[in-house]
Biopython code that builds the backbone (N, CA, C, O; Angstrom):
import numpy as np
from Bio.PDB.StructureBuilder import StructureBuilder

atoms = [
    (1, "MET", "N", (3.297, -10.058, 18.017)),
    (1, "MET", "CA", (3.637, -8.665, 18.184)),
    (1, "MET", "C", (3.132, -7.873, 16.975)),
    (1, "MET", "O", (3.334, -8.284, 15.832)),
    (2, "THR", "N", (2.493, -6.767, 17.222)),
    (2, "THR", "CA", (1.979, -5.903, 16.167)),
    (2, "THR", "C", (2.957, -4.755, 15.928)),
    (2, "THR", "O", (3.457, -4.138, 16.868)),
    (3, "LEU", "N", (3.215, -4.487, 14.660)),
    (3, "LEU", "CA", (4.132, -3.435, 14.260)),
    (3, "LEU", "C", (3.418, -2.518, 13.275)),
    (3, "LEU", "O", (2.874, -2.981, 12.273)),
    (4, "THR", "N", (3.420, -1.221, 13.557)),
    (4, "THR", "CA", (2.827, -0.237, 12.644)),
    (4, "THR", "C", (3.916, 0.704, 12.160)),
    (4, "THR", "O", (4.670, 1.261, 12.958)),
    (5, "SER", "N", (3.992, 0.879, 10.848)),
    (5, "SER", "CA", (4.995, 1.760, 10.240)),
    (5, "SER", "C", (4.369, 2.531, 9.089)),
    (5, "SER", "O", (3.449, 2.053, 8.425)),
    (6, "TRP", "N", (4.889, 3.740, 8.864)),
    (6, "TRP", "CA", (4.497, 4.569, 7.724)),
    (6, "TRP", "C", (5.622, 4.562, 6.706)),
    (6, "TRP", "O", (6.800, 4.588, 7.063)),
    (7, "TYR", "N", (5.246, 4.527, 5.425)),
    (7, "TYR", "CA", (6.206, 4.561, 4.331)),
    (7, "TYR", "C", (5.776, 5.635, 3.341)),
    (7, "TYR", "O", (4.592, 5.765, 3.032)),
    (8, "ASP", "N", (6.727, 6.391, 2.854)),
    (8, "ASP", "CA", (6.457, 7.382, 1.811)),
    (8, "ASP", "C", (6.600, 6.716, 0.448)),
    (8, "ASP", "O", (7.458, 5.854, 0.259)),
    (9, "TYR", "N", (5.768, 7.111, -0.485)),
    (9, "TYR", "CA", (5.886, 6.620, -1.856)),
    (9, "TYR", "C", (5.670, 7.793, -2.796)),
    (9, "TYR", "O", (5.114, 8.819, -2.405)),
    (10, "SER", "N", (6.108, 7.639, -4.020)),
    (10, "SER", "CA", (5.976, 8.748, -4.962)),
    (10, "SER", "C", (5.171, 8.385, -6.205)),
    (10, "SER", "O", (5.032, 9.207, -7.111)),
    (11, "TYR", "N", (4.641, 7.171, -6.258)),
    (11, "TYR", "CA", (3.987, 6.726, -7.480)),
    (11, "TYR", "C", (2.847, 5.771, -7.157)),
    (11, "TYR", "O", (2.932, 4.989, -6.209)),
    (12, "LEU", "N", (1.795, 5.838, -7.937)),
    (12, "LEU", "CA", (0.726, 4.845, -7.943)),
    (12, "LEU", "C", (0.478, 4.441, -9.390)),
    (12, "LEU", "O", (0.627, 5.268, -10.289)),
    (13, "PRO", "N", (0.103, 3.193, -9.635)),
    (13, "PRO", "CA", (-0.064, 2.747, -11.016)),
    (13, "PRO", "C", (-1.222, 3.391, -11.762)),
    (13, "PRO", "O", (-1.114, 3.598, -12.970)),
    (14, "CYS", "N", (-2.312, 3.713, -11.103)),
    (14, "CYS", "CA", (-3.450, 4.418, -11.704)),
    (14, "CYS", "C", (-3.810, 3.876, -13.090)),
    (14, "CYS", "O", (-3.799, 4.616, -14.074)),
    (15, "GLN", "N", (-4.121, 2.608, -13.157)),
    (15, "GLN", "CA", (-4.438, 1.979, -14.426)),
    (15, "GLN", "C", (-5.831, 2.344, -14.932)),
    (15, "GLN", "O", (-6.105, 2.210, -16.124)),
    (16, "PHE", "N", (-6.705, 2.797, -14.053)),
    (16, "PHE", "CA", (-8.097, 2.997, -14.435)),
    (16, "PHE", "C", (-8.460, 4.448, -14.725)),
    (16, "PHE", "O", (-9.482, 4.715, -15.358)),
    (17, "CYS", "N", (-7.639, 5.384, -14.269)),
    (17, "CYS", "CA", (-8.030, 6.778, -14.492)),
    (17, "CYS", "C", (-7.157, 7.411, -15.568)),
    (17, "CYS", "O", (-5.931, 7.295, -15.546)),
    (18, "VAL", "N", (-7.798, 8.067, -16.488)),
    (18, "VAL", "CA", (-7.100, 8.691, -17.605)),
    (18, "VAL", "C", (-6.222, 9.841, -17.129)),
    (18, "VAL", "O", (-5.143, 10.069, -17.676)),
    (19, "GLY", "N", (-6.683, 10.569, -16.108)),
    (19, "GLY", "CA", (-5.951, 11.736, -15.645)),
    (19, "GLY", "C", (-4.738, 11.425, -14.806)),
    (19, "GLY", "O", (-3.950, 12.321, -14.502)),
    (20, "LYS", "N", (-4.572, 10.170, -14.423)),
    (20, "LYS", "CA", (-3.447, 9.770, -13.569)),
    (20, "LYS", "C", (-3.347, 10.665, -12.334)),
    (20, "LYS", "O", (-2.265, 11.115, -11.956)),
    (21, "ASN", "N", (-4.513, 10.912, -11.715)),
    (21, "ASN", "CA", (-4.536, 11.832, -10.584)),
    (21, "ASN", "C", (-4.454, 11.128, -9.230)),
    (21, "ASN", "O", (-4.715, 11.746, -8.198)),
    (22, "HIS", "N", (-4.105, 9.879, -9.223)),
    (22, "HIS", "CA", (-3.871, 9.135, -7.986)),
    (22, "HIS", "C", (-5.085, 9.205, -7.051)),
    (22, "HIS", "O", (-5.008, 9.730, -5.941)),
    (23, "CYS", "N", (-6.182, 8.673, -7.524)),
    (23, "CYS", "CA", (-7.433, 8.760, -6.779)),
    (23, "CYS", "C", (-7.499, 7.716, -5.660)),
    (23, "CYS", "O", (-6.671, 6.809, -5.581)),
    (24, "ALA", "N", (-8.481, 7.869, -4.825)),
    (24, "ALA", "CA", (-8.669, 6.960, -3.701)),
    (24, "ALA", "C", (-8.962, 5.536, -4.161)),
    (24, "ALA", "O", (-8.623, 4.587, -3.454)),
    (25, "GLN", "N", (-9.579, 5.365, -5.322)),
    (25, "GLN", "CA", (-9.872, 4.021, -5.815)),
    (25, "GLN", "C", (-8.584, 3.225, -6.022)),
    (25, "GLN", "O", (-8.525, 2.049, -5.662)),
    (26, "CYS", "N", (-7.575, 3.834, -6.585)),
    (26, "CYS", "CA", (-6.286, 3.155, -6.773)),
    (26, "CYS", "C", (-5.718, 2.735, -5.420)),
    (26, "CYS", "O", (-5.252, 1.606, -5.263)),
    (27, "GLY", "N", (-5.758, 3.634, -4.454)),
    (27, "GLY", "CA", (-5.245, 3.340, -3.122)),
    (27, "GLY", "C", (-6.001, 2.211, -2.457)),
    (27, "GLY", "O", (-5.390, 1.357, -1.815)),
    (28, "GLU", "N", (-7.313, 2.186, -2.595)),
    (28, "GLU", "CA", (-8.119, 1.140, -1.960)),
    (28, "GLU", "C", (-7.842, -0.227, -2.585)),
    (28, "GLU", "O", (-7.806, -1.233, -1.877)),
    (29, "GLU", "N", (-7.650, -0.272, -3.890)),
    (29, "GLU", "CA", (-7.344, -1.553, -4.535)),
    (29, "GLU", "C", (-6.012, -2.106, -4.040)),
    (29, "GLU", "O", (-5.882, -3.311, -3.825)),
    (30, "ILE", "N", (-5.041, -1.247, -3.861)),
    (30, "ILE", "CA", (-3.752, -1.680, -3.342)),
    (30, "ILE", "C", (-3.897, -2.135, -1.892)),
    (30, "ILE", "O", (-3.333, -3.159, -1.505)),
    (31, "CYS", "N", (-4.645, -1.387, -1.093)),
    (31, "CYS", "CA", (-4.874, -1.773, 0.304)),
    (31, "CYS", "C", (-5.528, -3.142, 0.399)),
    (31, "CYS", "O", (-5.123, -3.961, 1.224)),
    (32, "GLN", "N", (-6.522, -3.401, -0.422)),
    (32, "GLN", "CA", (-7.204, -4.699, -0.395)),
    (32, "GLN", "C", (-6.238, -5.829, -0.716)),
    (32, "GLN", "O", (-6.279, -6.884, -0.083)),
    (33, "SER", "N", (-5.386, -5.616, -1.681)),
    (33, "SER", "CA", (-4.418, -6.638, -2.062)),
    (33, "SER", "C", (-3.428, -6.907, -0.926)),
    (33, "SER", "O", (-3.088, -8.059, -0.655)),
    (34, "LEU", "N", (-2.974, -5.857, -0.274)),
    (34, "LEU", "CA", (-2.023, -6.034, 0.823)),
    (34, "LEU", "C", (-2.684, -6.631, 2.055)),
    (34, "LEU", "O", (-2.059, -7.422, 2.761)),
    (35, "ARG", "N", (-3.941, -6.269, 2.332)),
    (35, "ARG", "CA", (-4.662, -6.838, 3.474)),
    (35, "ARG", "C", (-4.862, -8.347, 3.328)),
    (35, "ARG", "O", (-4.994, -9.060, 4.322)),
    (36, "ALA", "N", (-4.884, -8.822, 2.099)),
    (36, "ALA", "CA", (-5.094, -10.247, 1.853)),
    (36, "ALA", "C", (-3.873, -11.093, 2.224)),
    (36, "ALA", "O", (-3.969, -12.317, 2.318)),
    (37, "LEU", "N", (-2.734, -10.447, 2.434)),
    (37, "LEU", "CA", (-1.527, -11.184, 2.796)),
    (37, "LEU", "C", (-1.602, -11.650, 4.244)),
    (37, "LEU", "O", (-2.081, -10.925, 5.116)),
    (38, "GLU", "N", (-1.128, -12.854, 4.490)),
    (38, "GLU", "CA", (-1.109, -13.399, 5.848)),
    (38, "GLU", "C", (-0.212, -12.540, 6.731)),
    (38, "GLU", "O", (0.902, -12.187, 6.343)),
    (39, "GLY", "N", (-0.698, -12.211, 7.907)),
    (39, "GLY", "CA", (0.068, -11.433, 8.865)),
    (39, "GLY", "C", (-0.078, -9.931, 8.730)),
    (39, "GLY", "O", (0.549, -9.176, 9.473)),
    (40, "VAL", "N", (-0.903, -9.487, 7.785)),
    (40, "VAL", "CA", (-1.172, -8.053, 7.631)),
    (40, "VAL", "C", (-2.471, -7.739, 8.361)),
    (40, "VAL", "O", (-3.539, -8.210, 7.970)),
    (41, "ALA", "N", (-2.376, -6.940, 9.424)),
    (41, "ALA", "CA", (-3.554, -6.610, 10.225)),
    (41, "ALA", "C", (-4.353, -5.473, 9.609)),
    (41, "ALA", "O", (-5.583, -5.495, 9.636)),
    (42, "ASP", "N", (-3.659, -4.467, 9.048)),
    (42, "ASP", "CA", (-4.366, -3.336, 8.455)),
    (42, "ASP", "C", (-3.421, -2.584, 7.524)),
    (42, "ASP", "O", (-2.199, -2.628, 7.673)),
    (43, "VAL", "N", (-4.022, -1.899, 6.567)),
    (43, "VAL", "CA", (-3.293, -1.073, 5.610)),
    (43, "VAL", "C", (-4.101, 0.195, 5.383)),
    (43, "VAL", "O", (-5.324, 0.146, 5.259)),
    (44, "GLU", "N", (-3.424, 1.312, 5.331)),
    (44, "GLU", "CA", (-4.079, 2.581, 5.008)),
    (44, "GLU", "C", (-3.177, 3.339, 4.056)),
    (44, "GLU", "O", (-1.961, 3.396, 4.244)),
    (45, "MET", "N", (-3.780, 3.916, 3.039)),
    (45, "MET", "CA", (-3.027, 4.785, 2.137)),
    (45, "MET", "C", (-3.614, 6.180, 2.218)),
    (45, "MET", "O", (-4.815, 6.379, 2.036)),
    (46, "ASP", "N", (-2.760, 7.128, 2.488)),
    (46, "ASP", "CA", (-3.127, 8.532, 2.418)),
    (46, "ASP", "C", (-2.641, 8.996, 1.050)),
    (46, "ASP", "O", (-1.503, 9.443, 0.900)),
    (47, "VAL", "N", (-3.518, 8.884, 0.057)),
    (47, "VAL", "CA", (-3.128, 9.125, -1.332)),
    (47, "VAL", "C", (-2.637, 10.552, -1.556)),
    (47, "VAL", "O", (-1.589, 10.722, -2.180)),
    (48, "PRO", "N", (-3.336, 11.591, -1.082)),
    (48, "PRO", "CA", (-2.830, 12.948, -1.325)),
    (48, "PRO", "C", (-1.451, 13.195, -0.697)),
    (48, "PRO", "O", (-0.632, 13.915, -1.269)),
    (49, "ALA", "N", (-1.195, 12.603, 0.469)),
    (49, "ALA", "CA", (0.089, 12.794, 1.145)),
    (49, "ALA", "C", (1.136, 11.779, 0.679)),
    (49, "ALA", "O", (2.312, 11.886, 1.027)),
    (50, "ARG", "N", (0.697, 10.793, -0.111)),
    (50, "ARG", "CA", (1.576, 9.734, -0.615)),
    (50, "ARG", "C", (2.281, 8.997, 0.513)),
    (50, "ARG", "O", (3.505, 8.864, 0.542)),
    (51, "ARG", "N", (1.439, 8.515, 1.458)),
    (51, "ARG", "CA", (1.945, 7.764, 2.610)),
    (51, "ARG", "C", (1.178, 6.457, 2.715)),
    (51, "ARG", "O", (-0.030, 6.411, 2.485)),
    (52, "LEU", "N", (1.890, 5.399, 3.063)),
    (52, "LEU", "CA", (1.322, 4.066, 3.235)),
    (52, "LEU", "C", (1.580, 3.630, 4.667)),
    (52, "LEU", "O", (2.724, 3.614, 5.122)),
    (53, "ARG", "N", (0.500, 3.274, 5.383)),
    (53, "ARG", "CA", (0.639, 2.777, 6.764)),
    (53, "ARG", "C", (0.359, 1.289, 6.767)),
    (53, "ARG", "O", (-0.680, 0.838, 6.284)),
    (54, "LEU", "N", (1.285, 0.537, 7.310)),
    (54, "LEU", "CA", (1.119, -0.910, 7.435)),
    (54, "LEU", "C", (1.082, -1.282, 8.905)),
    (54, "LEU", "O", (1.935, -0.855, 9.682)),
    (55, "THR", "N", (0.091, -2.080, 9.287)),
    (55, "THR", "CA", (0.040, -2.671, 10.614)),
    (55, "THR", "C", (0.162, -4.163, 10.414)),
    (55, "THR", "O", (-0.712, -4.805, 9.831)),
    (56, "LEU", "N", (1.258, -4.704, 10.905)),
    (56, "LEU", "CA", (1.567, -6.109, 10.673)),
    (56, "LEU", "C", (1.482, -6.887, 11.971)),
    (56, "LEU", "O", (1.851, -6.398, 13.039)),
    (57, "ASN", "N", (0.991, -8.105, 11.855)),
    (57, "ASN", "CA", (0.882, -9.002, 12.991)),
    (57, "ASN", "C", (1.457, -10.353, 12.571)),
    (57, "ASN", "O", (0.724, -11.326, 12.391)),
    (58, "GLY", "N", (2.757, -10.394, 12.421)),
    (58, "GLY", "CA", (3.416, -11.630, 12.042)),
    (58, "GLY", "C", (4.065, -11.597, 10.675)),
    (58, "GLY", "O", (4.983, -12.375, 10.417)),
    (59, "ALA", "N", (3.619, -10.725, 9.799)),
    (59, "ALA", "CA", (4.219, -10.626, 8.471)),
    (59, "ALA", "C", (5.555, -9.877, 8.576)),
    (59, "ALA", "O", (5.741, -9.029, 9.449)),
    (60, "GLU", "N", (6.459, -10.203, 7.686)),
    (60, "GLU", "CA", (7.737, -9.506, 7.630)),
    (60, "GLU", "C", (7.550, -8.207, 6.826)),
    (60, "GLU", "O", (7.020, -8.243, 5.716)),
    (61, "PRO", "N", (7.976, -7.078, 7.370)),
    (61, "PRO", "CA", (7.803, -5.807, 6.649)),
    (61, "PRO", "C", (8.368, -5.839, 5.229)),
    (61, "PRO", "O", (7.743, -5.324, 4.302)),
    (62, "ASP", "N", (9.538, -6.435, 5.056)),
    (62, "ASP", "CA", (10.148, -6.475, 3.724)),
    (62, "ASP", "C", (9.292, -7.243, 2.729)),
    (62, "ASP", "O", (9.232, -6.877, 1.556)),
    (63, "ASP", "N", (8.626, -8.309, 3.182)),
    (63, "ASP", "CA", (7.760, -9.089, 2.292)),
    (63, "ASP", "C", (6.565, -8.267, 1.820)),
    (63, "ASP", "O", (6.177, -8.337, 0.654)),
    (64, "VAL", "N", (5.987, -7.492, 2.728)),
    (64, "VAL", "CA", (4.826, -6.669, 2.381)),
    (64, "VAL", "C", (5.251, -5.509, 1.480)),
    (64, "VAL", "O", (4.546, -5.168, 0.530)),
    (65, "ILE", "N", (6.390, -4.911, 1.773)),
    (65, "ILE", "CA", (6.900, -3.833, 0.922)),
    (65, "ILE", "C", (7.213, -4.371, -0.470)),
    (65, "ILE", "O", (6.958, -3.697, -1.468)),
    (66, "ASP", "N", (7.763, -5.580, -0.541)),
    (66, "ASP", "CA", (8.019, -6.200, -1.844)),
    (66, "ASP", "C", (6.722, -6.385, -2.623)),
    (66, "ASP", "O", (6.686, -6.158, -3.832)),
    (67, "ARG", "N", (5.662, -6.795, -1.940)),
    (67, "ARG", "CA", (4.352, -6.968, -2.588)),
    (67, "ARG", "C", (3.824, -5.621, -3.083)),
    (67, "ARG", "O", (3.321, -5.513, -4.201)),
    (68, "ALA", "N", (3.945, -4.598, -2.237)),
    (68, "ALA", "CA", (3.505, -3.260, -2.637)),
    (68, "ALA", "C", (4.301, -2.793, -3.850)),
    (68, "ALA", "O", (3.749, -2.174, -4.759)),
    (69, "ASP", "N", (5.582, -3.086, -3.862)),
    (69, "ASP", "CA", (6.427, -2.716, -4.991)),
    (69, "ASP", "C", (5.968, -3.442, -6.247)),
    (69, "ASP", "O", (5.939, -2.856, -7.329)),
    (70, "ALA", "N", (5.611, -4.715, -6.109)),
    (70, "ALA", "CA", (5.129, -5.495, -7.263)),
    (70, "ALA", "C", (3.813, -4.930, -7.794)),
    (70, "ALA", "O", (3.513, -5.069, -8.980)),
    (71, "LEU", "N", (3.029, -4.295, -6.926)),
    (71, "LEU", "CA", (1.773, -3.681, -7.342)),
    (71, "LEU", "C", (1.996, -2.311, -7.979)),
    (71, "LEU", "O", (1.055, -1.704, -8.490)),
    (72, "GLY", "N", (3.228, -1.825, -7.953)),
    (72, "GLY", "CA", (3.552, -0.566, -8.605)),
    (72, "GLY", "C", (3.629, 0.639, -7.705)),
    (72, "GLY", "O", (3.731, 1.766, -8.190)),
    (73, "VAL", "N", (3.584, 0.427, -6.394)),
    (73, "VAL", "CA", (3.562, 1.580, -5.480)),
    (73, "VAL", "C", (4.883, 2.314, -5.438)),
    (73, "VAL", "O", (4.896, 3.545, -5.395)),
    (74, "PHE", "N", (5.980, 1.610, -5.450)),
    (74, "PHE", "CA", (7.280, 2.255, -5.241)),
    (74, "PHE", "C", (8.107, 2.364, -6.511)),
    (74, "PHE", "O", (9.323, 2.536, -6.428)),
    (75, "LEU", "N", (7.486, 2.271, -7.690)),
    (75, "LEU", "CA", (8.232, 2.395, -8.939)),
    (75, "LEU", "C", (8.820, 3.767, -9.102)),
    (75, "LEU", "O", (9.481, 4.040, -10.105)),
]
sb = StructureBuilder()
sb.init_structure("model")
sb.init_model(0)
sb.init_chain("A")
sb.init_seg("    ")
for serial, (resi, resn, name, xyz) in enumerate(atoms, 1):
    if name == "N":
        sb.init_residue(resn, " ", resi, " ")
    sb.init_atom(name, np.array(xyz, "f"), 0.0, 1.0, " ", f" {name:<3s}", serial, name[0])
structure = sb.get_structure()
């Protein structure tokens, strides 16, 4: 069963940009890390709107959110 959900977030780690302007590069790096998890079908981050879309195919939503939190998304 595939499950798609949107999550709001208020923070990105932005380790590479001096301006801390939450660029698309930060979002793409997080998406790549989350896509690598088993059971994650797709990930999209709308950085300007601060929204994260997860499409899961077998993964537990809480496990993926925990991973995103570990990456600094929900700090």
